[in-house]
C-alpha positions in Angstrom: -24.8 15.6 -5.8 -22.1 14.9 -3.3 -19.7 12.1 -4.2 -18.7 9.6 -1.4 -15.0 9.6 -0.6 -13.6 7.1 -3.1 -10.5 6.2 -1.2 -12.4 5.4 2.0 -14.9 3.3 0.1 -12.1 1.3 -1.6 -10.3 0.8 1.7 -13.4 -0.5 3.5 -14.3 -2.7 0.5 -10.8 -4.2 0.5 -11.1 -4.8 4.3 -14.4 -6.5 3.8 -13.0 -8.7 1.1 -10.2 -9.8 3.4 -12.5 -10.4 6.3 -14.8 -12.4 4.0 -12.2 -15.1 3.9 -12.2 -15.5 7.7 -15.7 -17.1 8.0 -18.0 -19.1 5.9 -20.4 -16.7 4.3 -21.0 -13.9 1.8 -22.1 -10.3 2.1 -22.6 -7.0 0.4 -21.9 -3.5 1.8 -24.3 -0.7 1.1 -23.1 2.9 1.7 -26.1 5.1 2.7 -25.3 8.8 2.4 -27.3 12.0 2.8 -25.1 13.5 0.1 -24.2 16.3 2.5 -21.9 15.3 5.3 -23.0 11.9 6.7 -22.8 8.3 5.6 -23.1 4.9 7.1 -22.3 1.4 5.7 -24.9 -1.4 6.2 -24.0 -5.0 5.7 -26.4 -7.6 4.3 -25.3 -11.2 4.0 -25.4 -14.8 5.0 -23.2 -16.7 7.5 -23.2 -20.3 8.6 -24.6 -20.4 12.1 -26.5 -17.1 11.8 -30.1 -16.8 13.1 -33.0 -14.5 12.3 -32.2 -12.4 15.3 -29.2 -10.4 16.6 -26.1 -12.6 16.8 -23.5 -10.8 18.8 -20.9 -13.5 17.9 -21.3 -12.2 14.3 -21.0 -8.5 15.3 -24.7 -7.9 15.1 -25.7 -5.3 17.7 -28.9 -3.3 18.3 -28.6 0.4 17.8 -30.1 3.1 20.1 -33.5 4.5 19.3 -33.8 6.5 16.1 -32.7 10.1 16.8 -34.9 13.2 16.0 -35.7 13.8 12.3 -33.1 16.5 12.0 -30.3 14.0 12.6 -29.1 11.6 9.9 -29.6 7.9 10.6 -29.4 4.7 8.6 -29.9 1.1 9.8 -31.1 -2.4 8.8 -34.4 -3.1 10.5 -36.6 -6.2 11.0 -38.2 -7.8 8.0 -41.7 -9.2 8.9 -41.7 -12.9 9.0 -37.9 -13.1 8.3 -35.9 -11.3 10.9 -36.2 -9.7 14.3 -33.6 -7.0 14.9 -35.3 -4.9 17.6 -34.5 -1.3 17.0 -32.3 -2.2 14.1 -28.5 -2.5 13.5 -25.7 -2.1 11.0 -25.6 -5.8 10.0 -28.1 -8.4 9.1 -26.8 -11.9 8.6 -29.1 -14.9 7.8 -28.4 -18.6 7.5 -27.7 -19.9 4.0 -30.9 -21.5 2.7 -29.4 -23.9 0.1 -26.1 -25.3 -1.0 -27.4 -26.8 -4.3 -29.1 -23.8 -6.0 -29.3 -20.0 -5.8 -31.6 -18.4 -3.2 -32.9 -14.9 -2.5 -33.1 -13.3 1.0 -35.2 -10.1 1.7 -33.8 -7.4 3.9 -35.2 -4.0 5.0 -33.2 -0.8 5.4 -34.5 2.4 6.9 -33.1 6.0 6.9 -33.7 9.6 7.6 -31.6 12.2 5.7 -31.4 14.8 8.5 -31.3 18.5 8.3 -29.9 20.1 5.2 -30.5 17.1 2.9 -33.3 16.4 0.5 -32.3 12.9 -0.9 -30.6 9.7 0.1 -27.9 7.9 -2.1 -27.1 4.2 -1.7 -23.9 2.9 -3.4 -22.1 -0.4 -3.6 -19.3 -2.1 -5.3 -20.1 -3.2 -8.9 -20.0 -5.8 -10.2 -21.1 -7.8 -7.2 -18.3 -9.7 -5.4 -18.1 -13.3 -4.4 -21.2 -15.4 -4.1 -23.7 -12.6 -4.8 -25.4 -12.9 -8.2 -28.2 -10.4 -8.1 -29.8 -7.5 -6.0 -32.9 -5.5 -6.3 -34.1 -2.4 -4.4 -37.9 -1.8 -4.1 -38.4 -4.3 -6.9 -36.0 -2.8 -9.4 -33.1 -5.0 -10.5 -29.8 -3.3 -9.9 -27.7 -5.3 -12.5 -25.0 -3.1 -14.0 -25.7 -0.3 -11.5 -23.6 0.9 -8.6 -26.0 3.4 -6.9 -29.7 4.1 -6.1 -31.2 7.4 -5.1 -34.4 8.2 -3.2 -36.0 11.7 -2.9 -37.8 10.4 0.3 -35.9 11.9 3.2 -37.3 9.5 5.7 -38.3 6.1 4.6 -37.6 2.4 4.0 -36.6 0.2 1.1 -36.8 -3.6 0.5 -33.5 -5.1 -0.6 -33.5 -8.6 -2.1 -30.1 -10.3 -2.5 -29.6 -13.5 -4.4 -26.8 -15.7 -3.3 -25.0 -18.7 -4.9 -23.9 -20.8 -2.0 -23.0 -24.0 -3.9 -19.8 -25.7 -2.5 -16.5 -24.2 -3.6 -14.6 -26.4 -6.1 -11.1 -26.1 -7.5 -10.8 -26.9 -11.2 -7.3 -27.2 -12.7 -6.4 -27.3 -16.4 -4.5 -29.4 -17.2 -5.4 -31.8 -14.3 -1.9 -33.3 -14.2 1.6 -32.6 -15.5 4.4 -34.7 -16.9 8.1 -33.6 -17.4 10.6 -35.5 -19.4 14.2 -34.3 -18.9 17.0 -35.4 -21.2 19.0 -32.2 -21.2 20.9 -31.2 -18.0 20.5 -27.5 -18.9 16.8 -27.9 -19.3 14.7 -26.5 -16.4 11.2 -27.0 -17.6 8.1 -25.3 -16.3 4.4 -25.4 -17.1 1.3 -23.3 -16.3 -1.8 -24.5 -14.6 -5.0 -22.5 -14.9 -6.9 -22.6 -11.6 -10.6 -21.8 -11.4 -12.4 -21.3 -8.0 -15.8 -22.5 -9.1 -18.8 -21.1 -7.3 -16.8 -18.5 -5.5 -14.7 -16.1 -7.7 -12.9 -14.5 -4.7 -12.2 -17.7 -2.6 -8.8 -17.9 -1.0 -6.5 -20.8 -1.6 -3.0 -22.2 -0.9 -0.8 -24.2 -3.1 2.0 -26.5 -1.8 4.2 -29.2 -3.2 5.5 -32.4 -1.5 8.7 -32.7 -3.5 11.9 -30.7 -3.1 12.7 -30.9 -6.9 9.5 -29.1 -7.8 8.2 -25.6 -7.1 4.8 -24.0 -7.5 4.2 -20.3 -7.6 2.4 -18.4 -6.2 1.9 -20.3 -3.0 -1.4 -18.6 -2.2 -4.0 -16.2 -3.6 -7.7 -15.7 -4.2 -9.9 -16.3 -7.2 -8.9 -17.6 -10.6 -5.2 -17.7 -11.1 -2.3 -19.0 -13.2 0.1 -21.3 -11.3 3.6 -21.8 -12.6 5.0 -25.3 -11.8 8.8 -25.6 -12.4 11.4 -28.4 -12.0 14.1 -26.7 -10.0 16.5 -29.6 -9.3 17.8 -32.5 -11.5 20.7 -33.6 -9.2 19.0 -36.9 -8.5 19.5 -40.5 -9.7 18.0 -41.3 -13.1 14.6 -42.5 -12.4 10.9 -41.7 -12.6 9.5 -39.5 -9.8 6.1 -38.5 -8.6 4.9 -35.4 -6.7 1.6 -33.8 -5.8 0.6 -30.2 -5.8 -2.0 -29.7 -3.1 -4.6 -26.9 -3.5 -6.5 -26.2 -0.3 -9.1 -23.6 1.0 -8.4 -22.0 4.4 -12.1 -21.7 5.0 -14.1 -24.4 3.1 -13.4 -28.1 2.8 -12.5 -27.7 -0.9 -9.3 -29.4 -2.0 -7.6 -30.7 -5.1 -4.5 -32.7 -5.7 -2.6 -32.3 -9.0 -0.3 -35.2 -9.8 3.1 -34.4 -11.3 5.4 -37.0 -13.0 9.1 -36.5 -13.7 11.1 -38.8 -16.0 14.8 -38.0 -15.4 17.5 -39.2 -17.8 20.3 -36.9 -17.0 20.5 -37.3 -13.2 23.5 -38.2 -11.0 25.0 -41.5 -10.0 22.7 -43.1 -7.5 25.5 -43.6 -5.1 26.8 -40.0 -5.4 26.2 -37.8 -2.4 27.5 -34.2 -2.6 30.4 -34.0 -0.1 30.0 -30.2 0.3 26.9 -28.1 0.9 25.5 -26.3 -2.2 23.4 -23.2 -2.4 21.6 -23.8 -5.7 19.8 -20.5 -6.0 16.1 -19.5 -5.9 13.0 -19.6 -8.1 11.5 -17.4 -9.2 14.2 -14.7 -9.4 13.4 -11.8 -9.6 10.3 -12.3 -7.4 7.6 -10.0 -6.0 6.4 -11.5 -2.7 7.9 -14.9 -2.1 10.6 -17.2 -3.6 11.9 -20.7 -3.0 15.6 -21.1 -2.1 17.0 -24.4 -3.2 20.1 -26.0 -1.5 21.8 -29.3 -0.5 23.6 -29.8 2.8 25.3 -33.0 1.5 27.6 -34.8 3.9 27.3 -31.9 6.3 23.6 -32.4 6.9 24.0 -33.1 10.6 26.2 -30.1 11.2 25.2 -26.6 12.3 24.0 -24.7 9.3 22.5 -21.3 9.0 20.5 -19.6 6.1 20.1 -15.9 6.3 19.0 -13.0 4.1 20.8 -9.6 4.0 19.9 -6.4 2.3 22.3 -4.4 0.1 23.8 -2.7 3.2 24.6 -6.0 4.8 21.8 -5.8 7.4 20.1 -9.0 8.4 16.5 -9.0 7.3 15.4 -12.6 7.7 16.7 -15.8 9.4 15.5 -18.9 7.6 17.6 -21.3 9.6 14.6 -22.8 11.3 13.3 -24.1 8.0 16.4 -26.2 7.2 16.1 -30.0 7.3 19.0 -32.2 8.4 19.0 -34.2 5.1 21.7 -34.6 2.5 19.6 -34.4 -0.6 18.0 -31.3 -2.2 15.5 -29.2 -0.2 14.0 -25.8 -0.5 13.1 -23.0 1.9 10.5 -20.4 1.3 11.4 -16.7 1.8 8.4 -14.4 2.3 9.4 -10.8 1.5 6.0 -9.0 1.3 7.0 -6.5 3.9 10.4 -5.6 2.5 11.2 -2.8 0.0 12.3 -3.7 -3.5 16.0 -4.1 -4.2 18.9 -6.5 -4.3 19.3 -9.0 -1.4 21.9 -11.7 -0.6 21.1 -15.2 0.6 23.9 -16.7 2.7 24.4 -20.3 3.6 27.0 -21.0 6.3 27.6 -24.8 6.7 30.7 -26.9 7.5 33.1 -23.9 7.7 32.0 -22.9 4.2 30.0 -19.8 3.2 28.0 -19.5 -0.1 25.9 -16.6 -1.2 23.4 -16.0 -4.0 21.8 -12.7 -5.1 18.0 -12.3 -4.9 16.1 -9.5 -6.7 12.9 -8.3 -5.1 10.5 -6.4 -7.3 7.2 -4.7 -6.4 
């Protein structure tokens, strides 16, 4: 039995997972192989706005007529009473049938193995991804399986896919945070467990509206642990409030997490730093992004630059455009996903003064 190229399968599955975040829907990819030298991926799924016919806006196109029996071919064809795909295609999207309970959609795939092959092998990623909860082929439940074989060299199969399309919800534990700081050398942090309910691969972003607070990572997909840290206490003694905002780039799901800070070791309310200060970054070391914290002080309205250099002194990022003309603390995000690991320098030039901090990028 010929094994499908694993690297290509993983690459296409990863691409499918990324593309799945660009629209509202869910899908499963089925590799159909003659176990000799030919294979085709068929996509079965749901998308908002799909019809029972061919939707070119969703990349559904009709294939040419089936070639002679000696030539390999695989396609999704019409399902009587459910879809009309003409001569068939590589994708079959339907409209979601419910947003309150699971639903099952029936698809039909057809194949011919071609010359030199006596069986067809269908494979998929297991366990199922995203909003897919079950799948059967010709009435046989495929739970726990990752392939299905047919000795029929020219035939069809009924594929039934069950979807959970209930609305995406963000659930955070704990639902709010409180920090009490009475020690100037204390930089507290706490973890929040994020669950993307009803869609285990849903994308999300996390942002914070306060310069004294940092949340990491700033984006991701699926369940995750968020680290929330107090990164600046150079403020007047007082009680402060902030909000961590969780948002979906695709669905209307959102969640706000309140954060309270009680500060007893701050600075004199009238004190304003006369000189700019580069306070460092958090986290450090970091893997993809970090937040650089600084104060421009009395030089807030002067020309200031914030740049990142590698170990050879080459400029790799200019963050000046993110600076705000304010005297109190602020932070600037540095995204380094495309840079090699190593030691970098952050340099703040402001009011004829230069300050540098070291950043360690790990992969």
